[in-house]
Structure formats: C-alpha cells, structure tokens
N, C-alpha and C positions, 0 to 999 in steps of 0.2 A: 282501733286502727288494725287493719289486716296485716299480718306478718307473712311476707312472700318467701317461698323457697327459691333456691338459685335458679332452677329451671322455669320458674314462674316470672322472671324479670320482664319479658315482653308483655306479659299479661298486666304486670304492675304499671308499666308505662301507660298502656291503654286505659285502665281503670283510673289511673291518677289524672289523666287528661280529662276524662269524663267528670271526675270530682271537681277539678279546677273549674271547668265550665259552669257547673252547678253553683260553685262558691261565688263566681262572678255574677251569675244571675240573681243570687240571693242578695248581693250587695247592690245590685242595679236592677230594679224591678222592670225597667223598660227593655232589658235585653231578652230576646227570644232565642234560646239555645236548644229548644226541644228537639229539633231535627238532628242537630250535630251530636247531642248527647245520646240520642236514640241510636244513631249510627255507630258510635263508639261502644255503646252497650252491646249491640249486635255483634260487633267485631270482637269484643271481649268474650262474649258467650261462645262464639265459634272457636276462638283460640283455646278456651277452657276445655271444650269438647275434645279438641285435637290433642292437647296436653295429657289429659287424663284417659283418653280413649286407648292409648297404648304406652302405659307407663313401663319403664325398665324396672327390673328387680331393685336397682340401687335407688331409683326414684321412689319406688314404693317404700323403701326403708326411710327415706326422708319424710314422706307423708305420714308414716307410722309414728314418727318422732316429733311431728309438728307440735310446737308448744301450745297451740290453741285448740288441739284436739281434745275432746272430752275425755276425762280421766275417771278413775273408779269413783271418787267422791261425787262427781256429776251424775254418774249412773245411779248410785245409791240414793242420792237426793230425789232424782226424777222417777225412779221405778219402784222404790220400796217405801212403805209406810212403817210407822212405829219402829224405826231402826234403833236398836239399843246396842251400842258398841261394847265389845269385851276388850279389856286391856291387859297386857302382860302375859308372861309365859309361866308364872308361879316359880320362877327359877332365877332370872337375872333382871329383866327389864321389860318395858313395853317398847315395841319396835313400831314407829310411826309410818314405816314404809309399807306396812300391812294393815289394811282396814278389815274389820270383820265384826260380826255380831248377829243378833237375832233380829228378824224383820218380818214384814208381811209383803208378799208379792201377789198382787191381785187378790188380797185379803187371805192368802194361804200362808200359814206360818213357814218360814224358811230360815236357813242360815246362809248369810252372804259373806264371802271373803274376797279380797282383792289387793292388788298392788296399787299404791297411790304415789304418783311422781311429784305432785305439787304443781302450782300454776304461777308462782312468782319466785323471785330469788330466795326470800325467807322460807317459804314452804317447801321449796325444792331441797333446801339444805336440811330442813327439819325431817323431811321424808327420805332423805338420802337418795334422791332422784329415782325412787322406786326400787332401789337395790336392798333387798331384805337381808337382815342379819339372822343368826340362828334363832334368836328369841321371836322373830317374825314367824318363822316356820313352826316353831313350838306353839305359838299362839293359834296358828291355823290347825294344828293337830288338836288342841284343846277344843276348838270350835267343832271340828268334824266329829270328835267323840261325843260332844254334846248333841249334835245333830242326830247321830246314830242312836243315842240313848233315848231320845224323845221322838224318833221317827220323822225327822224334819228333812226335806230335800236340801241339798247343798248347791248353791250357785257360786261360781268362782269367776272373777274378772281379772284376766291376765294382762299386765302391762309393765314389763320390766326388761331392762337390758341384760339382766342376769342377777345372780345372788352377789351380795357384796364380798369381795375377795380380800378384805383387809386383815391384818394381823390379828386383831382382837376377835373378829369373826371366826377365824381359823382356830384360835386358842379355845373358843367356846364351842367348837364342834360343828362347823358350818356343814360339812359334808354329811355328817351323821344326822343333822337336823333336816336337811333336804331329803335324805334317804327315808327318814321316819315319816315325813309328810307325804311323800310319794307312796310309801307302804300303806299309810292310813287311808289314802284315796282308794286303794285297791281292796281295803278291808271293810269299809262301812256299808252297812246293809240298807242304804237309802239312796234315792236318785241323786246322781252327781252330774251336773251339766256345767260346762266351761265355755267362756267366750274370750277369745284373744282380741282385745279392744285396741291394741297398739303394738307394742313389741312383745314377742314371746321369746325370751332369751334363755337358752341353756336349761340346766337342771333347776334353776330359779323359777322357771315357768312350769316345767314338767311337775314340780311339786304340788301345783295347784290344778294342772290341766290333765291329770290322769283320770279322766272322767268317762262316764257312759256315753256322753255326747259332747263333742268339741266343735264349736263354731268359730269361724274367723271372720272378722270384718274384712271387707273387700280389699282395703289397702293396708292391712295389718301384715306383720311377718312373724315367722316362727322358725327358730334355728338353733343349732347347737352352740353357736358362737356368733358374735357380731361380724359383719363383713370386714371391718377394720382389723379385728383380731385375727380372723382367718387369713387375711392378706399379710399380716405381720409374721405369722407362722410359716405360710407356704412360700411367700416371695420376699420376706424380710422387708417389706415395704407396705405400709398401711395405706398408701395412696392408691394401691391397686384394689380398693374395696369394691369398685365397679365390677371388676372381673370376678372377684370373690362372690359378690351377690349373685351374679349370673350362674356361677357354678354350684352354689349351695342349694338351689331350688327351695327357697324360703318363702315364696309368695303363696297366697291363699289358693290360687289355681293349682300351683305345683302340688301342694300338700293335699288338696282335695283328690288329685289324681293318684297320689301315693297312699291314700287311705288314712293319713295322719289326722285329718279333719273331716268332719261329717257334712258340714254345710258352710256356704259362704253367705255372709250378711251383706247385702248391697249397701253402698254408701251414697249420700247425696253427690250430685255433680260437683267436682272440685274437692271431694274428700269430706270427712266428718267435720273437720274444723270450719268448714263454710256454712254448715247447717247442722249444729249440734242437736237441736230438737228432732229433726228428721232421723239422724243417725241413732239417737237414743230410742226413738219409736221402733225403728227396725230391729234393734237389739231386743226390745220388749217382745216383739212378735216372735223372734227366734227362740227366746227362752220359753215363752208360752208353748210353742210347738214342741220343743225338745222335752219339756216336762210332761206334756200330754202323751208323747210317745212312751214314756216310762211309767205312766200312771197305771196302777194296779198290779205291777210286778212285785213279787215278794223279795225279801232280802237275799235269799239263795240265788234266785235268778239274776238279780242286779249285780251281784258279786261275780257270778260265773260269766255273765255277758261282758262285764268290764275286763275281767282277766283275759278272756278269749280275744277280745278287741286288740289288746296289746301283744298278746302272743302271736296273732296272725299278721301283725303290722309289717314285719320284715318280709314275709312272703309276698304281701301286696306290693311292697316297695320294689322287690326283685322283679316281679311280674311287669311292673310299669316300666 
C-alpha cells in the first residue's frame, strides 16, 4: 500500500477512488468501470505531474525522507554482485547504520559503503535510522584503506539525517571519527564516487561524500543541518522548517549551481519510491559514467583533483 505525503492527499483521494472502483468490479464481474477508472487514472497522472513539477525545498525534504524510498541495502542488492560485508571497527563494535564491503559492480571489483536507515520499525531501530556512530565511520576508514591498498574504486551511497549526537557517541570520539573519515576520502589514491540517494545531513554525510564525483538524486537534499534544526536555532521555532529549507539551498538544483554536486540523477515521476527499479537503474548509469570519467587516472592525479575540487568550492559558491 502506497504511503502518501501530506502534500499528496488530493492524489491519495483520486487514486483511492480508482482502486475502490476496481475492487467493486472484481467483486461483481458484470460491472463495467473501465471508462470511469481510466478517467480517474488520467486525472491522477495529471495531478502527479503538477505536484512534482514544482516541488518546494521543504517538499523535496519530505520526498527524500519517504519511508518507501529505496535505501542503501536495496541499491547494494540490485547493483552489486558478490557483496561481502565487512563488520566492525576493530576497536569497539559494529555499527549497523553503515553498510560496507567488497563487491563487484559490472564485474569490476569495488568497495561500496553507505548509510542504511532500515525499512520497518525493527530494522530502523537496529540501523539507528541511518545515524552512524564513531564505529561506523571507523569501519568506513577501514574499507577505504583496504580499497586504496588493492587499487579498488570506492562507491559511497549517502542517506543520513546526520551523525548520531548521543552521549556515548561523543564519548567515543564522534567528531574525530568523522574528521578521520573525511581525511581518508581526501587521501586514497583510487577513484571515489558518491551518490546522495536521500538525505545528506551535515558532517555525517560529508565523511562519505568528499569524492572525486558527487551525484544527487533529483529529489534528494544535502545540507549542513536539517531544516527543523536550522529553524530551531535561527527562529527558536522548529515549525519554521519551510522557511529554513528555502533559505538553506539544499536541493540538487541549488547545489549543482553552487558546484557542490557534479550531476543530478533524474527520478521517476512521483519520486524514487513510486518506481524503485527505475530509480536504481538511473543510479547505475550515473555510477558507470562517473567511474568512466575517472578511468585511467593515476593516484596522484585523483588525489590532486579531489583536493582541488573542495578547495575551489567556496569560490564557486560565492560566484553563484
């Protein structure tokens, strides 16, 4: 059953009526509802185009957080073969908010790392809603070091509201772990490509996305803080998240103009949650193209290009 967002309520009513008609027809074979159902389908398709044709930044945040949106686990299962996960940071524990391991992408050996939010109550709690602890970032560092040692490209899938800010995480060195992961991104001498598949929140996202190439899904967001957090700080009112989202320039279009992201990956009509297979196929194409752009570059060039990309980013932002 489709889960509808707040702004999709008119669409839910139309699609619900169409489904009711079809249910009646299934119960009574003599009923002919083809024309009525077709008219409702056409009306729903038109409304869907209108709703998603001009999404506000806040609505894009809602779409990026949709519970039925494909997550890291879905992408790994669909895009990679021979996936062998690596667990633990050899220091404290294994963080289930971070998935990562060795795999093959189009039969090419790679390392894949990503945030996993979970898809039901139990898995979301286990995965801590995609909010990584220090051991998650230290696991990512282990994987990046392994990739660099064996010359394997690194692919990261970012989907987190931010790193976990709990007391235990802070006691175990959360900020240092994030910094080390970001530093490692800048140091490895192999291609590093990143895709923001949902939320890219704060340093928790940057620690995986300091890449040679960064792509964003069309309805994903990438920001230093959530709109609710920003509104709480600036206006002391988290209900002003809509105004905050407008001011933060967190959409894929905004960040492409600012030079933060290199490409925007189109999503199916109505968002990735309405057609996960099509969304995953688009991500596959983007990763293929980004890896091809980096193919043949030596370690020195990859590191220099990556560093220059981030040193120049402020100038691009000011110019925009």
